[in-house]
Every structure is written in structure tokens, then in C-alpha cells.
N, C-alpha and C positions, 0 to 999 in steps of 0.2 A: 683400218681408219676414218675418222668419222670426223668433219668438224662438229661441236657440240655448242660451240657461243662464239660471237666476235661483242669485241664493243669497240669501233669505229672513230676514228680509225689507230687505236689504241694497245689491242691485246685479241688475241686468239688462241682459243680451248682448242685440242684435238683429242679427241678420245684413239686409245694406239692398243691395239688387240694383237698379244702376239702368241703365234701356237707352239712355233720352234725357237732356239734350241730348249728355250722353256717356255713351258705356259706361262702368260704377263697378260695386265690388265691393266692401263697407263692412262696417265693425262699428263699430256702435252702444252703447253704452253707458251708463246711466242710473244714478248711485251715490248712495247714500241715506244722509244720515249724522243722527242725531239732535243737537239744538241747542237742549237744554233743552225749551220746547215746544212748539220747531218741527222741523220736517226741513230739511237743505240738499238740494239736488237738485242735482248736479257731470251735465248732456249732452255727451258724448263724440264725434267720428266718427274713428275711424281708418281707412285703407287705403291698398292701392298707388296712386304717383303718375307715371302713366305720360308719357313725352314730353312729346307735348300738354297736361296738367295740368300740368307744372313750369312750359311755358312761356306758360300764362295765370300760373301762379303769379308770376311775375316784374312782371305788368301791374296783374294786379288782385286786391285784399288778403279773400282767402277767409275771414278773422274778421269782416271788415265786410260782406264781402256774405251769407253763413249765419247771420251771427250775430243778424237780427233777427230770422231763423227759429226759432232758440232760444230768444232772449226769448219768443218768443211760444207756440211750442209750452210753456216751463217756466210761464209765464203762465196756461194754458188748465187745465196739469197742476195747479197749486196752484187754481184756483179750484174744480177736480172737487175736490180731497181735500179743501177745507173747508166742501163741503155736507154 
């Protein structure tokens, strides 16, 4: 994991390289937007999808599988930010 770009105070871009269970090279981005007295955070992850990944995507809903991790991560971020 490597932070590759920031745009204070609205965006952080991270390069993510995975080895297991499947090799992958992705980019995650946090985009922050003020909303009144709070801040909205959008967390996305993009990267190439080789044949195996596309095949898995036919049978597995990746949003459902990874969405829980995004929700947990955003809840952790919220807890830290509100301290």
C-alpha cells in the first residue's frame, strides 16, 4: 500500500498491490466532501480485471463480498475522526 496522491483536503489516492489470494494491482481513492457540519466520504477501488477475475465476477457479487470491508473501514474512519 502506498499513498500516491493527495489533494488536501478532498482526496487521497492509494496504490494497492495484492499477492494473495489473487495477484492484483489496484488504486483506491477516498474522496471527501463537506456536508454541513459533517463530511461525506466515498471509498472506491479500481484496477484491471484479468480473465480469472471476470470469471469470478460472474458467480460472485464483488460489491456484496467487499462491501462489508468498505463499511467497516468507513465506520473505523468515522470513529477516529470524531475523537
